Wavefront OBJ file of the C-alpha trace (Angstrom):
o trace
v 0.000 0.000 0.000
v 1.089 3.590 -0.547
v 2.006 6.071 2.167
v -0.751 6.166 4.735
v -3.289 8.984 4.401
v -4.280 8.484 8.049
v -2.693 8.675 11.471
v -3.879 7.344 14.802
v -4.567 9.526 17.816
v -4.813 7.749 21.172
v -8.246 8.483 22.604
v -8.107 6.388 25.763
v -6.577 3.387 27.445
v -9.076 1.052 29.081
v -7.993 -1.236 31.913
v -9.298 -4.776 32.020
v -12.241 -5.617 34.264
v -12.581 -9.317 35.110
v -16.074 -8.781 36.591
v -17.456 -7.504 33.285
v -15.213 -9.626 31.076
v -13.608 -6.574 29.476
v -9.948 -6.865 28.545
v -7.364 -4.065 28.549
v -7.537 -2.070 25.327
v -6.310 1.037 23.585
v -8.807 3.128 21.623
v -7.587 5.325 18.789
v -9.263 7.879 16.570
v -8.418 7.499 12.882
v -7.505 10.941 11.530
v -7.196 11.817 7.848
v -3.827 13.594 7.635
v -4.669 15.963 4.793
v -7.758 17.483 6.388
v -7.091 16.607 10.055
v -10.608 15.121 10.084
v -11.677 12.217 12.294
v -12.805 9.458 9.940
v -13.331 6.531 12.316
v -11.964 4.563 15.227
v -9.805 1.508 15.848
v -9.237 -0.494 19.012
v -6.423 -2.821 20.022
v -7.465 -5.423 22.598
v -4.446 -6.330 24.703
v -5.371 -9.905 25.543
v -5.069 -13.430 24.245
v -8.187 -14.684 26.014
v -10.133 -17.324 24.085
v -13.054 -15.002 23.299
v -10.629 -12.456 21.826
v -8.743 -15.022 19.755
v -11.869 -16.715 18.404
v -14.731 -14.215 18.377
v -13.918 -10.554 19.173
v -10.437 -10.304 17.652
v -7.519 -8.169 18.763
v -8.547 -5.346 16.428
v -11.921 -3.683 16.011
v -12.437 -0.801 13.613
v -15.142 1.340 12.105
v -15.031 4.016 9.450
v -17.649 6.761 9.348
v -19.949 6.253 6.384
v -18.871 9.418 4.560
v -15.254 8.158 4.454
v -15.778 4.530 3.451
v -14.303 3.117 0.268
v -10.893 4.775 0.664
v -9.196 1.853 2.479
v -8.872 3.885 5.688
v -9.515 0.789 7.840
v -6.616 -1.032 6.175
v -4.335 1.970 6.552
v -5.337 2.260 10.218
v -4.552 -1.427 10.777
v -1.139 -0.916 9.228
v -0.564 2.109 11.498
v -1.593 -0.045 14.481
v 0.891 -2.777 13.537
v 3.919 -1.072 15.113
v 1.930 -0.366 18.284
v 0.940 -4.034 18.514
v 4.567 -5.068 18.060
v 5.545 -2.667 20.885
v 3.051 -4.620 23.019
v 4.971 -7.770 22.042
v 2.356 -9.201 19.709
v 3.743 -11.251 16.834
v 0.318 -12.325 15.566
v -3.048 -10.593 15.721
v -6.479 -12.077 15.114
v -9.096 -10.009 13.329
v -12.661 -11.253 13.182
v -15.668 -10.153 11.191
v -19.076 -11.388 10.141
v -18.957 -13.703 7.117
v -21.193 -11.357 5.106
v -19.142 -8.230 5.914
v -17.244 -8.132 2.629
v -15.642 -4.696 3.158
v -14.114 -5.895 6.435
v -13.010 -9.156 4.871
v -11.274 -7.218 2.079
v -9.604 -5.009 4.697
v -8.174 -8.103 6.376
v -6.877 -9.407 3.057
v -5.477 -5.989 2.096
v -3.239 -5.900 5.195
v -2.033 -9.437 4.573
v -4.162 -11.339 7.082
v -5.098 -14.891 6.150
v -8.565 -16.402 6.549
v -8.101 -19.416 8.819
v -11.698 -20.474 9.403
v -15.291 -19.484 9.993
v -16.421 -20.435 13.499
v -19.816 -20.742 15.148
v -20.303 -18.417 18.112
v -21.259 -20.320 21.282
v -24.459 -19.309 23.071
v -22.543 -18.124 26.161
v -20.691 -15.403 24.208
v -22.301 -11.921 24.326
v -22.214 -11.671 20.536
v -24.581 -14.635 20.308
v -27.050 -12.783 22.545
v -26.796 -9.871 20.080
v -27.889 -12.141 17.217
v -24.465 -12.942 15.752
v -23.900 -16.580 14.844
v -20.540 -16.864 13.059
v -17.202 -15.087 12.736
v -14.478 -15.238 10.120
v -11.089 -15.584 11.832
v -8.180 -13.885 10.095
v -4.613 -14.407 11.337
v -2.294 -11.455 10.762
v 1.354 -12.395 11.130
v 3.090 -9.178 12.211
v 6.664 -10.392 12.349
v 8.096 -11.587 9.066
v 5.216 -10.282 6.934
v 6.082 -8.259 3.870
v 3.465 -5.546 4.454
l 1 2 3 4 5 6 7 8 9 10 11 12 13 14 15 16 17 18 19 20 21 22 23 24 25 26 27 28 29 30 31 32 33 34 35 36 37 38 39 40 41 42 43 44 45 46 47 48 49 50 51 52 53 54 55 56 57 58 59 60 61 62 63 64 65 66 67 68 69 70 71 72 73 74 75 76 77 78 79 80 81 82 83 84 85 86 87 88 89 90 91 92 93 94 95 96 97 98 99 100 101 102 103 104 105 106 107 108 109 110 111 112 113 114 115 116 117 118 119 120 121 122 123 124 125 126 127 128 129 130 131 132 133 134 135 136 137 138 139 140 141 142 143 144 145 146
């Protein structure tokens, strides 16, 4: 990919909370460099818990509707890569719904590999929200060419 048109601005750091099942995370605002406009958000979950590895993923992102179609999510993931490496991650898992083709293309664009599509167990919050499956993409951070 070309030089990134976005940068990340740390919004907040969230500590883990075992009572609620929340893991430590860093939340970033995705900022378009040229206009200094906020175009979305990306989160890095700092945990290797089973629900993160299989269902939630280490990375969650969203791009505001007006800015979609410009690969900002992929650029933001690539910006997040060095931060993840600083946190000693060598591999990240990114998950998305099987019918979320833009997110699936984002995963492929950054070099993540589709490993499998898994069923979400009933005890996972996502199941209660009506979600039934997740695509699991493995993103090898160390040794990847991107």
